[in-house]
PAKELUM-181791 format. One record per residue: x, y, z of N, C-alpha, C in turn; residue number from 1. Coordinates in nm, 3 decimals. Atoms other than C-alpha are relative to their C-alpha. Last residue first. Layout:
// PAKELUM-181791
      n_px      n_py      n_pz     ca_px     ca_py     ca_pz      c_px      c_py      c_pz     n
         X         Y         Z         X         Y         Z         X         Y         Z   NUM
...
***
This chain:
// PAKELUM-181791
      n_px      n_py      n_pz     ca_px     ca_py     ca_pz      c_px      c_py      c_pz     n
     0.049     0.015     0.080    -1.532    -2.345    -2.686    -0.048    -0.146    -0.060   102
     0.106    -0.053    -0.024    -1.455    -2.292    -2.336    -0.095    -0.015    -0.132   101
     0.117     0.079    -0.105    -1.220    -2.577    -2.315    -0.123     0.085    -0.012   100
     0.054     0.167     0.058    -1.052    -2.502    -2.648    -0.101     0.011     0.090    99
     0.069    -0.032     0.130    -0.982    -2.090    -2.535    -0.110    -0.137    -0.049    98
     0.107    -0.050    -0.078    -0.845    -2.210    -2.196    -0.122     0.011    -0.107    97
     0.060     0.105    -0.045    -0.609    -2.432    -2.395    -0.124     0.038     0.090    96
     0.097     0.092     0.090    -0.553    -2.139    -2.606    -0.020    -0.104     0.040    95
     0.135    -0.096     0.052    -0.468    -1.914    -2.321    -0.064    -0.089    -0.110    94
     0.093    -0.007    -0.127    -0.242    -2.151    -2.151    -0.111     0.041    -0.071    93
     0.066     0.162     0.006    -0.044    -2.198    -2.467    -0.095    -0.007     0.095    92
     0.089     0.037     0.161    -0.020    -1.824    -2.523    -0.025    -0.119     0.029    91
     0.093    -0.059    -0.070     0.158    -1.806    -2.113    -0.123     0.002    -0.135    90
     0.102     0.068    -0.120     0.378    -2.032    -2.217    -0.127     0.048     0.043    89
     0.037     0.119     0.102     0.497    -1.913    -2.535    -0.075    -0.069     0.089    88
     0.055     0.017     0.104     0.574    -1.608    -2.343    -0.119    -0.085    -0.069    87
     0.156    -0.057    -0.061     0.692    -1.695    -2.051    -0.071     0.006    -0.139    86
     0.068     0.138     0.010     0.956    -1.889    -2.298    -0.067     0.018     0.080    85
    -0.022     0.048    -0.180     1.099    -1.561    -2.407    -0.092    -0.067    -0.028    84
     0.091     0.055     0.008     1.229    -1.518    -2.794    -0.029    -0.042     0.151    83
     0.024     0.105    -0.015     1.506    -1.307    -2.823    -0.147    -0.037     0.062    82
     0.020     0.036    -0.133     1.518    -1.013    -3.002    -0.036    -0.150     0.035    81
     0.120     0.051     0.022     1.718    -1.039    -3.357    -0.038     0.034     0.201    80
     0.042     0.043    -0.133     2.017    -0.813    -3.425    -0.135    -0.060     0.016    79
     0.004     0.162     0.027     2.106    -0.768    -3.806    -0.043    -0.077     0.102    78
     0.131     0.096     0.044     2.024    -0.437    -3.760     0.001    -0.126    -0.025    77
     0.160     0.047    -0.053     2.251    -0.341    -3.528    -0.106    -0.059    -0.029    76
     0.033     0.157    -0.027     2.600    -0.458    -3.699    -0.132    -0.003     0.103    75
     0.027     0.083     0.129     2.635    -0.122    -3.890    -0.069    -0.130     0.029    74
     0.058    -0.059     0.068     2.582     0.113    -3.607    -0.036    -0.120    -0.084    73
     0.142     0.033    -0.049     2.774    -0.072    -3.353    -0.121     0.003    -0.083    72
    -0.003     0.160    -0.031     3.075    -0.093    -3.551    -0.136     0.034     0.001    71
     0.004     0.061     0.143     3.035     0.279    -3.633    -0.030    -0.127    -0.005    70
     0.136    -0.034     0.044     2.988     0.342    -3.266    -0.040     0.012    -0.147    69
     0.075     0.085    -0.051     3.317     0.222    -3.223    -0.121    -0.009    -0.005    68
    -0.002     0.159     0.087     3.467     0.366    -3.468    -0.072    -0.087     0.059    67
     0.048    -0.017     0.103     3.371     0.709    -3.298     0.017    -0.132    -0.099    66
     0.144     0.018    -0.034     3.438     0.572    -2.963    -0.096     0.028    -0.125    65
     0.011     0.122    -0.037     3.815     0.509    -3.051    -0.180    -0.014     0.016    64
    -0.008     0.081     0.106     3.860     0.856    -3.233    -0.019    -0.172     0.019    63
     0.142    -0.021     0.056     3.716     1.038    -2.943     0.047    -0.066    -0.148    62
     0.158     0.094    -0.037     3.933     0.797    -2.674    -0.084     0.065    -0.105    61
     0.033     0.061     0.137     4.298     0.849    -2.863    -0.147    -0.051     0.043    60
    -0.023    -0.089     0.104     4.456     1.126    -2.607    -0.076    -0.065    -0.151    59
     0.059    -0.134    -0.021     4.316     0.951    -2.312     0.005     0.112    -0.151    58
    -0.036    -0.100    -0.066     4.458     0.612    -2.396    -0.084     0.144     0.005    57
     0.020    -0.109     0.118     4.270     0.317    -2.504     0.028     0.113     0.072    56
    -0.006    -0.140    -0.078     4.383     0.011    -2.362    -0.042     0.087    -0.109    55
    -0.116    -0.056     0.020     4.247    -0.321    -2.518     0.003     0.130     0.088    54
     0.030    -0.103    -0.059     4.038    -0.653    -2.499     0.119     0.124    -0.062    53
    -0.143    -0.078     0.039     3.961    -0.944    -2.703    -0.060     0.115     0.139    52
     0.009    -0.096    -0.084     3.765    -1.259    -2.593     0.100     0.115    -0.025    51
    -0.141    -0.047     0.026     3.675    -1.550    -2.770    -0.048     0.152     0.012    50
    -0.073     0.062    -0.113     3.405    -1.831    -2.627     0.144     0.106    -0.051    49
    -0.025     0.140    -0.034     3.101    -1.674    -2.771     0.097    -0.015     0.112    48
     0.089     0.039     0.100     3.177    -1.292    -2.850     0.018    -0.154    -0.002    47
     0.021     0.164    -0.029     3.335    -1.117    -2.530    -0.102    -0.027    -0.121    46
     0.165     0.064     0.121     3.415    -0.762    -2.561     0.030    -0.156    -0.007    45
     0.056     0.126     0.020     3.623    -0.554    -2.296    -0.062    -0.075    -0.104    44
     0.104     0.030     0.061     3.762    -0.197    -2.295     0.008    -0.160    -0.034    43
    -0.032     0.148     0.065     4.024    -0.074    -2.075    -0.192    -0.044    -0.001    42
     0.120     0.066     0.021     4.054     0.313    -2.077    -0.005    -0.145    -0.022    41
     0.037     0.078     0.155     4.405     0.484    -1.994    -0.141    -0.104     0.042    40
     0.073     0.181    -0.001     4.430     0.702    -1.709    -0.035    -0.047    -0.128    39
     0.109    -0.022     0.091     4.655     1.052    -1.702    -0.051    -0.192    -0.052    38
     0.004     0.121     0.120     4.858     1.077    -1.429    -0.124     0.031    -0.089    37
    -0.089    -0.010     0.115     4.948     1.436    -1.224    -0.017    -0.133    -0.103    36
     0.002    -0.060     0.093     4.680     1.413    -0.998     0.054     0.053    -0.146    35
     0.106     0.079     0.068     4.743     1.112    -0.867    -0.086     0.104    -0.115    34
    -0.041     0.086     0.068     5.089     1.245    -0.783    -0.145    -0.069    -0.098    33
    -0.102    -0.071     0.131     4.955     1.548    -0.623     0.049    -0.080    -0.130    32
     0.072    -0.082     0.077     4.712     1.384    -0.415     0.050     0.046    -0.133    31
     0.105     0.125     0.093     4.947     1.127    -0.299    -0.059     0.048    -0.065    30
    -0.096     0.073     0.154     5.182     1.408    -0.195    -0.061    -0.092    -0.113    29
    -0.001    -0.072     0.094     4.897     1.597    -0.003     0.115    -0.030    -0.141    28
     0.080    -0.018     0.106     4.823     1.250     0.159    -0.032     0.133    -0.110    27
    -0.016     0.103     0.089     5.178     1.224     0.274    -0.136    -0.012    -0.057    26
    -0.148    -0.062     0.119     5.221     1.603     0.411    -0.048    -0.146    -0.049    25
     0.051    -0.097     0.087     4.857     1.515     0.605     0.108     0.046    -0.093    24
     0.125     0.044     0.052     4.977     1.199     0.757    -0.042     0.108    -0.088    23
    -0.041     0.063     0.140     5.307     1.349     0.837    -0.116    -0.078    -0.060    22
    -0.026    -0.093     0.151     5.089     1.635     1.006     0.086    -0.071    -0.112    21
     0.134    -0.026     0.061     4.865     1.401     1.230     0.073     0.095    -0.172    20
     0.032     0.163     0.094     5.195     1.158     1.325    -0.141     0.106    -0.081    19
    -0.069     0.014     0.139     5.360     1.526     1.429    -0.020    -0.125    -0.113    18
    -0.045    -0.070     0.079     5.079     1.581     1.657     0.087    -0.003    -0.116    17
     0.160     0.012     0.061     5.001     1.267     1.805     0.022     0.137    -0.129    16
     0.023     0.084     0.124     5.365     1.302     1.900    -0.082    -0.032    -0.095    15
    -0.083    -0.017     0.092     5.393     1.608     2.043    -0.017    -0.116    -0.094    14
     0.078    -0.129     0.090     5.068     1.540     2.243     0.123     0.029    -0.073    13
     0.091     0.078     0.099     5.243     1.193     2.367    -0.110     0.103    -0.070    12
    -0.035     0.058     0.110     5.543     1.389     2.464    -0.124    -0.067    -0.090    11
    -0.075    -0.072     0.082     5.361     1.649     2.694     0.065    -0.087    -0.136    10
     0.137    -0.095     0.081     5.154     1.424     2.875     0.062     0.075    -0.140     9
     0.076    -0.081    -0.019     5.484     1.220     3.000    -0.111     0.051    -0.106     8
    -0.005    -0.094     0.095     5.550     0.882     2.887    -0.089     0.132     0.077     7
    -0.114    -0.099    -0.053     5.601     0.654     3.171     0.011     0.086    -0.090     6
    -0.103    -0.030     0.101     5.381     0.391     2.959     0.108     0.074     0.071     5
    -0.062    -0.154     0.005     5.150     0.293     3.246     0.124     0.016    -0.090     4
    -0.153     0.008     0.037     4.950    -0.047     3.180     0.050     0.176     0.004     3
    -0.061    -0.088     0.090     4.591    -0.048     3.332     0.150    -0.004    -0.017     2
    -0.107    -0.038    -0.046     4.436    -0.342     3.518     0.095     0.097    -0.101     1
***
């Protein structure tokens, strides 16, 4: 069974139109607020159990990126590749097969 709200069609249409206009006005205001803000960048790093984080403002991004890239370049050559267990297992299997053939 439908309920009747005793509103005329004109008042329903008027209310819908005002709701639409209010919603569009609110969206425009929010868009203006968002455009005016400058967002900072959050950078996080983890080394073992040691965690650091920093906020970089938009005006300092170039300075931060150059410093960060210099640190990465200095410490890149001391990094080692991880030895893969699967490769070791394959090598052992190949050796076993060669030993049984020979």
